[in-house]
C-alpha positions in Angstrom: -22.5 7.2 57.9 -25.5 5.7 56.2 -24.9 3.1 53.6 -27.7 2.4 51.1 -28.6 -1.3 50.7 -27.6 -1.1 47.1 -24.0 -0.1 47.9 -21.0 -2.1 48.8 -18.1 -0.7 50.7 -14.6 -1.7 49.4 -11.2 -0.8 50.6 -9.0 0.5 47.8 -5.7 2.2 48.2 -6.0 2.4 51.9 -9.3 4.2 51.8 -12.9 3.1 51.9 -15.1 3.6 48.9 -18.8 3.1 48.3 -19.7 1.4 45.2 -23.1 0.7 43.8 -24.0 -2.7 42.7 -24.5 -1.3 39.2 -20.9 -0.2 38.9 -19.7 -3.5 40.4 -21.7 -5.3 37.7 -20.2 -3.1 35.0 -16.7 -3.7 36.2 -17.3 -7.4 36.1 -18.6 -7.3 32.5 -16.2 -8.8 30.0 -17.0 -6.0 27.5 -16.0 -3.4 30.1 -12.7 -5.2 30.7 -12.1 -5.2 26.9 -13.0 -1.5 26.7 -10.6 -0.6 29.5 -7.8 -2.7 28.0 -8.4 -1.3 24.5 -8.5 2.3 25.7 -5.4 1.9 27.9 -3.4 0.2 25.1 -4.4 2.9 22.6 -3.6 5.7 25.0 -0.2 4.1 25.8 0.7 3.8 22.2 -0.2 7.5 21.5 1.6 8.6 24.6 4.8 6.7 23.7 4.6 8.1 20.1 4.3 11.6 21.5 7.2 11.1 23.9 9.4 9.6 21.1 8.7 12.6 18.8 9.3 15.2 21.6 12.4 13.6 23.1 13.7 12.8 19.6 13.6 16.5 18.9 15.2 17.4 22.2 18.0 14.8 21.7 18.6 16.2 18.2 18.9 19.7 19.8 21.3 18.3 22.4 23.5 16.0 20.3 23.3 17.3 16.7 22.6 21.0 16.8 24.5 21.5 13.6 21.8 19.5 11.7 19.1 21.8 13.0 21.2 24.8 12.2 21.6 24.0 8.5 19.8 26.5 6.2 16.9 25.1 4.1 17.0 27.7 1.3 20.3 29.4 1.9 18.5 32.1 3.9 17.6 32.4 7.5 15.1 29.5 7.7 16.9 26.5 9.2 16.0 22.8 9.4 15.0 23.2 13.1 12.1 25.5 12.3 10.0 23.0 10.3 11.0 20.2 12.7 9.9 22.2 15.7 6.6 23.1 14.0 6.3 19.4 13.1 6.5 18.4 16.8 3.7 20.8 17.6 1.6 19.7 14.7 2.2 16.0 15.6 0.9 16.7 19.2 -2.3 18.2 17.7 -2.8 15.4 15.2 -2.2 12.6 17.8 -4.7 14.4 20.2 -7.2 14.5 17.4 -6.7 10.8 16.6 -7.4 10.0 20.3 -10.5 12.3 20.5 -11.9 10.9 17.3 -11.6 7.3 18.5 -12.8 8.2 22.0 -15.9 10.0 20.7 -16.8 7.3 18.3 -15.7 3.8 19.5 -15.1 4.3 23.2 -18.1 6.4 23.9 -20.4 4.1 22.0 -19.1 1.1 23.9 -19.5 2.9 27.2 -23.1 3.8 26.3 -23.9 0.2 25.4 -22.5 -0.9 28.8 -24.6 1.6 30.7 -27.7 0.7 28.8 -27.2 -3.0 29.4 -26.7 -2.4 33.2 -29.6 -0.1 33.9 
């Protein structure tokens, strides 16, 4: 296996990986570390929020089905219908929030890092 002079071989997770000096420099950049932390924190918050909404709905189904079965208007539409739709809509909204921030803030910071480490 030929290794270019500009690459470094590192052992990660029990396997060898080739890493260019550029990616090593980017990983060592404090702005990169801040970007990764910020993106990870934001993703974790949205993930936990999504799980809370979803499992809250599931727990409501499991432990208080009578609440979901109550009629909204005296007809056939129950409380569970808009709550179920709300869970789906919340997933789309939270995904949209992530995509918007990723496309604006995170992508811009990534481009700045790549430009700085050409």
